[in-house]
N, C-alpha and C positions, 0 to 999 in steps of 0.2 A: 628876704622880706625888707621892703623899703619903709622906713619910719619917718613920720613928719616931726620936725623939731618943734618942741614945745618950750618957749622961752622961760616960762614960769616954773618949769619942772624942778630944777635944782633948788630954787628958792623955797618952794613948798616942801620939798623933801627935807631940806635943812632946818626948816622952822617948825617941823612937826615930829620931833623925835619921840614923842609919847605915842604916836600912831604908826610910825614907820621906822624900821631899822635899816640904816644904810651901811651894809657890810662892806668894809674897805680894808680890813686886815684880818689875819688869822686869829682865831679865838672862838671857843665854844660858848654859846649863850645859854644861860640858865632860864629856860622858859617857865619853870615853876615859879621863879621869882618875878618874871615879867608879867605873868598872868595872876600872880598872887593866889594860886590854887593848884591842886594836883589833878584836875580834870584831864581826860584824854585829849591828846593833841592831834589834829588832822592838818595836813598841809596840801596845798595845791601848787604844783610846780609849773610855771608858765601860766600864770593866772590871767594874763591879759588885762582888761579893764576892770576886772573884779566882780562882775555880775554874779557869777556862780558862787564864789566863796562868801561874798557878802550876804547873799540870800541864805546860804547854808548856816552861817553864823547867826543870823537873825532867827532862823527856825529852830536852832538847837543851842540854846543858851548854856547848856551844861557840857558842851564840848568846846575846846579852845581851837581856833583856826589860825594858821599862818599862811598868808598868800605870798608866794615867791615869784618874783619877776625881775629880770635883769635890766630891762630898758627903761630909762627915766621917762621917756615920752609916753610910755604905755602905763607904767605903774602910777603915774601922777593922776590918771583918770580914776583909778581905784581909790587913790588917796583923797580925791575930791569928794567921793561918796562917803568916806569915813569921816572926813572933816565935817560934812553936813549933818551926819548922824553917827557919832562914834558908837562902837559896840565894845563892851568890856572883854568879850571873848574873841576878838579879832585883832591881829596885828599884821602889818605888811612888812615884807622883807625884800629890799632891793639887793639881789645877789645872783650869782651865776650857779646853775645847777651842778657844776663841777666842784663846788665848794661845800656841798652838803655835809660831808664828814667833818669839816672843820667848823661847822655852824651848830649842828644838832648833836646832842649827847647820844651815845650808843643806846639802842633799845628804848628810845624816848617817844617815838611817834607811833600812833595807833592806826593811821590810814594815810595813804598817799593818793591824791587825785592827779591824773594826767589827762587833761582835756584839750583836744584839738591841737596837739603839739605840732610843731613844724615838721613836715614829713621828710625834709631833706632828701629829695627823690634821687639824687645822683649817688651811685654806689660808693664813690670815694668819700662821701659825706656820711656814711652809715653810722660812724662813731658818734655823730652829733645827735642822733635820734635818741629821745629820752627813754626808749625801751631797749636800747643797745645794752649788751651784757655788762659793759663797764659802768653804766648807771645802775643796773640791777644790783651790782655788787655794793654800791653805795647805799641803795635803798635797804638792802638786807642788813647792813650795819646799824642803821638808825631806827628800823622798825622793830616793834615788839614781836614776840614769837607768834602771836595769834593775829597779827595785823594783815591787812589786805591792800592791794593796789587796784584802783579802779581806773580804767582807761577808756576814753571815748574819742572817736574820730569819724569823719565822713570819708576818709581816704582809704579805699579798700586795699591798696598796696601796702600802706603803712600798717593797716590792721593785720594783714596776713603775715607781714614781716614780724610784727610784735608778738603775734600768737606763736610763731616759730621760736623766737628768741626766749620768750617766757617758758615755753614748754621744754626747751633744751637746757635751761639754766641749771637745775630743773625747778619748776614751780608747778603747782596744781591750779588748773583753770576751774574755778568753782561756779562761774556764770559766763555765758557767751550768747550774744545775739547779733544778728546781722541786719536787724530792723528794730531798733530800740523803741521807737515811738509807737510801734504796734504791740509791744510786749510789756512795757513798764510805764505805769500811769504816774507814779510819784517821782517823776524825773525833773530835777532842777536844770534848766538849760543855761548854757553860756551864750554870750553875744554871737559867737561864730555858729553855734548850734542853731540858734533862731534863724540866722541868715541862710545857712545851708539847707535846713529843713524846708524853709519857704520856697527854695529853688527846686524842691523835690528830691534832694539827696537823701539817701538812706543813712542812718546814724548807726555806727557799729560800736559795740561795747563789750568789754570783758572785765571780769574780776578775778584776781589771782592772788595766791599766797605762796610763800616759800614752803617747800616740803619740810616736814618736821626734822628730818635728819640733817637738813642743810642749815637750819636755824641755830642749832647748837645752843 
């Protein structure tokens, strides 16, 4: 993916530490203290420009949201939304998904959203896919025992790969559709989802949770 350089990105990130965490060193964050409450925490990994998680946070004030994105030039667009209208239950996190276990406390997250993740189509890049089992292991560590992962994409190859990875981990698939917009009315769309659905692409979605014996 080719990203456009945004000159103001680092300056905005650096000057808005109350709205965005710029993760640059190892260390677990206490999100109970950050949010000043013990409400459930939902995270979106690879949130892009933040339309989905911002909308979710606005609609659900009793849930805390953390939007995770590693690219300055992308997360700054979400930050601009939050600067214009801050939400007490939303904080942004500039971090790499490989660092989740050194950021979030074990069993502290109630839901993970994976929306339109990079498909990394070449086989040699499979380990970079956010539904690869190396990431599932991290998710399992930070998720509460009854938590779920929600995954959406318009890429059928990534969807089938993800379905196989999650099924083999093992996890239980508790919801699956290969045409989301025909089956789910109360669906909050991402920027990519709006773009791809207008082009006529079907949207695939699954919801999964770890098997009870695997959560321990």
